[in-house]
C-alpha positions in Angstrom: -0.1 0.5 -0.2 1.4 3.2 -1.7 0.9 5.9 1.5 2.7 9.5 -1.2 1.5 8.2 -4.8 2.9 12.2 -5.4 6.4 12.9 -4.2 5.6 16.8 -3.3 3.4 16.0 -1.7 2.1 14.1 1.8 0.9 11.4 2.1 -2.6 10.6 3.8 -0.9 8.6 7.4 1.1 12.7 7.8 -2.7 14.7 6.8 -4.7 12.1 9.4 -1.6 13.2 11.7 -1.3 16.6 11.5 -5.6 17.6 10.7 -6.2 15.1 14.2 -3.8 16.8 16.5 -5.3 20.1 14.7 -8.5 19.2 16.1 -8.3 17.5 19.4 -5.9 21.1 20.2 -8.9 22.7 18.7 -10.9 21.0 21.6 -8.3 21.2 24.0 -9.1 24.8 23.9 -12.7 24.7 23.9 -12.4 22.4 26.9 -10.1 24.7 29.2 -12.3 27.8 27.9 -15.2 25.4 30.0 -13.5 24.2 32.9 -13.4 28.6 33.3 -16.7 28.7 32.8 -18.2 25.8 34.8 -20.9 27.0 37.8 -19.9 23.8 40.1 -17.0 21.6 40.9 -19.1 18.5 40.1 -18.8 20.3 36.3 -15.7 21.3 36.3 -13.7 18.1 38.0 -16.2 16.3 34.8 -14.6 19.4 32.9 -11.4 18.5 33.6 -11.3 15.5 33.5 -11.5 15.2 29.1 -9.7 17.8 29.1 -6.8 16.0 30.2 -8.3 13.6 28.5 -7.8 15.2 25.0 -4.6 15.6 26.3 -3.5 12.6 26.6 -4.8 11.6 23.5 -2.8 14.6 22.1 1.1 13.3 23.5 -0.6 10.2 22.1 -1.3 11.2 18.3 2.3 13.3 18.5 4.5 10.6 19.5 2.6 8.4 16.6 3.3 11.4 14.4 7.1 12.2 15.3 7.6 8.3 14.8 5.7 8.1 11.2 7.6 11.2 11.1 11.0 9.3 11.3 10.7 6.5 8.4 8.2 9.4 5.9 10.5 12.3 5.2 8.6 15.1 4.3 7.8 16.6 0.5 11.1 19.0 -0.8 9.9 22.8 0.1 9.3 24.7 -3.1 13.1 25.4 -4.9 12.5 29.0 -5.3 12.1 29.4 -1.8 15.2 31.7 0.3 17.5 30.6 2.5 15.5 32.1 5.6 12.6 31.4 4.6 13.9 27.5 4.6 15.3 28.3 8.5 12.5 30.3 8.5 9.6 26.8 8.1 12.0 24.1 10.0 11.9 26.1 13.6 8.7 26.9 13.0 7.8 22.7 12.6 10.2 22.0 15.0 8.5 24.7 17.7 5.1 23.0 15.7 6.4 19.7 17.2 8.5 20.8 20.5 5.2 22.4 21.3 3.0 19.7 21.0 4.7 17.8 23.4 5.6 19.8 26.1 2.3 21.4 26.3 0.3 18.5 27.5 3.3 17.0 29.0 3.2 20.6 31.3 -0.2 19.7 31.4 -0.1 16.1 33.6 2.9 17.2 35.6 0.3 20.2 36.6 -2.4 17.8 36.9 -0.6 16.0 38.9 1.2 18.4 40.9 -2.3 20.4 41.9 -3.8 16.3 43.5 -5.7 15.7 41.4 -4.9 12.1 40.9 -3.5 9.9 38.2 -6.4 8.6 36.4 -6.5 8.9 32.3 -9.9 7.5 31.2 -11.9 5.3 33.4 -9.7 2.3 34.6 -6.1 4.0 33.2 -3.8 5.4 35.4 -0.3 7.6 34.1 2.8 7.7 36.3 2.8 10.1 39.4 6.5 11.4 38.6 6.1 13.8 41.4 4.6 14.5 44.3 1.5 16.6 45.0 2.6 20.8 46.3 1.4 24.1 46.4 4.6 25.7 44.8 5.3 23.0 42.0 1.9 23.3 41.4 1.9 27.1 40.5 5.0 26.4 38.8 3.5 24.1 36.9 -0.2 26.1 36.1 2.6 28.6 34.6 4.6 26.6 32.7 1.8 24.9 31.3 -0.1 28.2 30.2 3.5 29.4 28.8 3.7 26.9 26.8 0.1 26.9 25.7 0.3 30.9 24.8 3.9 29.9 22.4 1.3 27.5 21.2 -1.3 30.1 20.0 1.4 32.2 18.7 3.2 29.6 16.5 0.5 28.0 15.4 -0.3 31.5 14.7 2.6 31.9 12.6 2.3 28.1 10.7 -1.4 29.9 9.1 -0.3 32.2 8.4 2.6 31.4 6.7 0.6 28.7 5.0 -1.6 32.1 3.6 0.8 33.3 2.6 2.0 30.5 -0.1 -1.2 29.9 -1.3 -2.8 33.4 -1.8 0.9 35.6 -3.0 3.5 33.1 -4.0 0.7 31.0 -5.4 2.9 27.3 -4.6 1.3 24.2 -2.6 2.9 24.5 -0.1 -0.2 24.5 1.1 -2.2 22.2 -0.6 0.6 19.3 0.2 -0.9 18.5 3.7 -4.4 18.9 2.2 -7.0 15.1 0.9 -6.7 14.8 -2.9 -10.4 15.7 -3.0 -9.6 19.6 -1.5 -7.0 19.7 -5.1 
C-alpha cells in the first residue's frame, strides 16, 4: 500500500496525524474555556477529566506522528524559497513538534502537582512523576499556561505562512497537506 503517491505531497497517514492533532488541540481550547466557565465543582471536575483525556490523546498522537515522521521524509520545499524561509520553516516545525509534546506533558505535571490524581480514562492510570504541592502546582500551572500561549503564537504564524504560500506565493505548500479531493 502506498501512503504517498506523489513525491511533492504529504501522504494520507501524515495528513491524518496533522489534522487529528489540529482538531484535538482545538477541542482542548474549547474544554479549557468551558472549565473556566463551569459553575459547580462536579461540572468543573468532569471537564478537567475530559481536558486531561484529550491532552493525553494529543500526546499519544504526537508520539505516533513523530514515529511516522522519522521514517517518512516530508516532501521537499519549493525551490524558489530563500534560505531564511527554509530555516524559518524548519524552526517553525521544530517549535510545533516540541510544543505538541511540551503542552500536554506540562499539563500532566500540573495535574499531578495539583493533586488531581493519576487517572486518565476510566480504569487507566498514568505514572506519577511529582508529588502534590502548592509550589509545584503554581510552577507547572504557569509553565502550562506559558507553553499554551507559545503554541497559539506558533500555530498562528504557521497558518499565516501557509496562507502566504497559497495566496501570495501561489505555490503548493498548503495544498500538499490537504486531502487529494481538495486540490
